C-alpha positions as CSV (number, residue, x, y, z in Angstrom):
1,M,-35.1,-65.3,-115.5
2,E,-36.6,-61.9,-114.5
3,I,-34.6,-59.4,-112.5
4,S,-36.5,-57.8,-109.7
5,R,-35.7,-54.2,-108.8
6,M,-35.5,-53.0,-105.3
7,R,-37.4,-49.8,-104.9
8,S,-36.7,-49.0,-101.2
9,S,-34.8,-45.8,-100.4
10,L,-31.2,-46.2,-99.0
11,P,-31.0,-42.6,-97.7
12,L,-34.3,-43.0,-95.8
13,E,-33.0,-46.3,-94.3
14,I,-29.8,-44.7,-93.2
15,L,-31.7,-41.7,-91.7
16,L,-34.1,-44.0,-89.9
17,Y,-31.2,-46.1,-88.5
18,F,-29.6,-43.0,-86.9
19,N,-32.9,-41.5,-85.9
20,A,-33.8,-44.7,-84.0
21,R,-30.5,-44.4,-82.0
22,Y,-30.9,-40.7,-81.4
23,S,-34.5,-41.0,-80.4
24,T,-33.7,-43.5,-77.7
25,I,-31.0,-41.3,-76.2
26,F,-33.2,-38.2,-76.6
27,Y,-36.2,-39.6,-74.7
28,I,-34.0,-40.9,-71.9
29,F,-32.4,-37.4,-71.7
30,L,-35.9,-35.8,-71.9
31,I,-37.2,-37.8,-69.0
32,G,-34.1,-37.1,-66.9
33,V,-34.4,-33.3,-67.6
34,F,-38.1,-33.4,-66.8
35,V,-37.5,-35.1,-63.5
36,Y,-34.7,-32.5,-62.8
37,K,-37.0,-29.6,-63.6
38,F,-40.0,-31.0,-61.7
39,S,-37.9,-31.5,-58.6
40,L,-36.2,-28.0,-58.6
41,M,-38.6,-25.6,-60.3
42,P,-42.0,-24.5,-59.0
43,Y,-44.3,-26.5,-61.2
44,S,-48.0,-26.6,-60.4
45,L,-49.4,-30.1,-60.1
46,H,-51.7,-30.0,-63.2
47,I,-49.0,-28.6,-65.5
48,G,-46.5,-31.2,-64.3
49,I,-49.0,-34.0,-65.0
50,C,-49.9,-32.7,-68.4
51,E,-46.2,-32.2,-69.5
52,S,-45.2,-35.6,-68.1
53,F,-48.0,-37.2,-70.1
54,I,-46.8,-35.4,-73.3
55,V,-43.2,-36.5,-72.7
56,L,-44.2,-40.1,-71.9
57,L,-46.5,-40.2,-75.0
58,L,-43.9,-38.9,-77.5
59,G,-41.5,-41.8,-77.0
60,P,-43.9,-44.6,-78.2
61,I,-45.2,-42.4,-81.0
62,D,-41.7,-41.9,-82.3
63,F,-40.7,-45.6,-81.9
64,I,-43.8,-46.7,-83.9
65,R,-43.2,-43.9,-86.5
66,I,-39.6,-45.2,-87.1
67,H,-40.7,-48.8,-87.1
68,W,-43.5,-48.3,-89.6
69,A,-41.3,-46.2,-91.9
70,R,-38.5,-48.9,-91.9
71,R,-41.1,-51.6,-92.4
72,G,-42.7,-49.7,-95.3
73,N,-39.4,-48.9,-96.8
74,L,-37.9,-52.4,-96.7
75,T,-41.1,-54.3,-97.7
76,E,-42.0,-51.6,-100.2
77,T,-45.4,-51.1,-98.7
78,Q,-47.0,-47.7,-99.1
79,A,-49.5,-48.1,-96.3
80,F,-46.8,-48.2,-93.6
81,L,-45.1,-45.2,-95.1
82,L,-48.4,-43.2,-95.0
83,L,-49.0,-44.2,-91.4
84,S,-45.5,-43.1,-90.6
85,I,-46.2,-39.7,-92.1
86,L,-49.3,-39.3,-89.9
87,L,-47.2,-40.1,-86.8
88,S,-44.6,-37.7,-88.0
89,V,-47.2,-34.9,-87.8
90,A,-47.9,-35.9,-84.2
91,S,-44.2,-36.0,-83.4
92,I,-43.6,-32.6,-84.9
93,V,-46.5,-31.2,-82.9
94,G,-45.0,-32.7,-79.7
95,C,-41.6,-31.2,-80.5
96,V,-43.1,-27.7,-81.2
97,Y,-44.9,-27.9,-77.9
98,L,-41.7,-28.8,-76.1
99,L,-40.0,-25.9,-77.8
100,Y,-42.5,-23.1,-77.5
101,F,-45.3,-23.9,-75.0
102,Q,-43.5,-25.8,-72.2
103,A,-43.5,-24.1,-68.7
104,Y,-39.7,-24.2,-68.4
105,L,-37.2,-24.9,-71.1
106,L,-33.5,-25.5,-70.4
107,F,-30.9,-24.8,-73.1
108,P,-29.5,-28.3,-73.5
109,E,-33.1,-29.5,-73.8
110,Q,-33.8,-26.9,-76.5
111,I,-30.8,-28.1,-78.5
112,A,-31.9,-31.8,-78.2
113,V,-35.5,-31.0,-79.2
114,Y,-34.3,-29.0,-82.2
115,A,-32.1,-31.9,-83.3
116,E,-35.1,-34.3,-82.9
117,L,-37.4,-32.0,-84.8
118,A,-34.8,-31.7,-87.7
119,L,-34.5,-35.5,-87.9
120,V,-38.3,-36.0,-88.0
121,I,-38.8,-33.3,-90.7
122,I,-36.0,-34.7,-92.8
123,G,-37.4,-38.2,-92.4
124,T,-40.8,-37.0,-93.4
125,I,-39.3,-35.2,-96.5
126,L,-37.7,-38.5,-97.5
127,V,-40.7,-40.7,-96.8
128,I,-43.1,-38.7,-99.0
129,P,-41.1,-39.2,-102.3
130,T,-40.5,-42.8,-101.4
131,S,-44.2,-43.4,-100.9
132,I,-45.0,-41.6,-104.2
133,F,-42.3,-43.7,-106.0
134,L,-43.8,-46.9,-104.7
135,Y,-47.3,-45.9,-105.7
136,N,-46.2,-45.0,-109.3
137,K,-44.3,-48.2,-109.9
138,K,-47.1,-50.6,-109.1
């Protein structure tokens, strides 16, 4: 009887579990803050449309990123982990836009975006060695 070894990463799985919960709360908060800012602050129409598009696009990107990272980690499939890294880059770019290039930035929103950015970066740092480990063990 041959013993099979599990090569998935427990720290990555724990981080993805908490990141999925935080991301859900984060995007609900982000949409609420955006509606608040759009109703009270003097936004021009094209800036409001562009920023709402970015906010609404980041939610599904992050959901798919977390789903693919979990799937790649649990099934020990390197392709899903690499696709998750690509979506992490898109999520990092979105967070950087929200922090530095947005028309108006509220302080609670800034704290929430920094926390999301930290979770995405830490997740990416954990996905890269897991992917390399899975590649080397085949």
